[in-house]
C-alpha positions in Angstrom: 131.3 122.5 -145.7 134.5 124.0 -146.9 135.9 126.5 -148.7 138.8 129.4 -148.9 137.2 132.8 -147.2 139.3 135.3 -148.2 139.7 138.2 -145.5 141.3 141.7 -145.5 142.2 143.5 -141.9 144.1 146.3 -140.7 146.3 146.1 -137.8 146.3 148.8 -135.9 148.8 150.8 -133.6 148.2 148.8 -130.5 148.3 145.2 -132.7 144.5 144.8 -132.4 142.4 143.8 -135.4 140.5 146.5 -137.2 138.1 147.1 -140.2 137.6 143.6 -141.6 136.6 142.9 -144.8 135.3 139.7 -146.9 137.4 139.9 -150.1 136.2 136.4 -151.2 133.5 135.2 -149.1 132.0 131.9 -149.9 128.8 131.3 -147.4 127.3 133.2 -144.8 128.4 130.2 -142.3 131.8 130.2 -143.2 132.4 134.0 -143.9 130.9 135.1 -140.1 133.0 132.5 -139.0 136.3 134.1 -140.8 135.6 137.2 -139.4 135.0 136.0 -135.9 138.5 134.1 -135.6 140.3 137.5 -137.1 139.6 139.1 -134.2 141.0 136.6 -132.4 144.4 136.5 -134.1 147.2 136.5 -131.7 149.3 139.9 -133.2 152.6 140.8 -131.7 153.4 143.6 -134.1 155.2 146.5 -133.4 155.4 149.4 -135.1 158.4 152.1 -135.0 
């Protein structure tokens, strides 16, 4: 199975990911994996 799932998320002040939304879902299995991976992204943003 393959496809392109598009997700949108917010980077919080502490650099964590929140408010993940599926913009273009494909299939429940792919969608759930995309959301799970989004929470594990290593983000190093700093807000001034």
